[in-house]
C-alpha positions, 0 to 999 in steps of 0.5 A: 368817722369814729374818732370825729363822733368821739370829738363831738361827744367829748366837746358836748361834755366840756360844754355841759361842764361849763353850764352854770346850773341853778340852785334849787332854792332858786328854782322853788322860789322862781316856781313860787312867783310864778304860782302866785302870779298864774293865780292872781291872773286867773282870778282877775280874768274870772271876774272879768269874764263873769262881769261881761257875762252879766253886762251882756245878759242884762243888755240882751235882757233889756233889748229882748225884754226877757 
């Protein structure tokens, strides 16, 4: 059992060596792009939420006369 466990962990070690790790610069550039998209979408959805809120308030204000 100890021998098969040793073979298993040696196999894991070999597989980890085969991994093509990403460079730090690529990670940072991807992070920058993702952060920009999150910022843009959050501003967009904030504007959509605000305009829909104003529209609903205006409609209910007209209906109920407040």
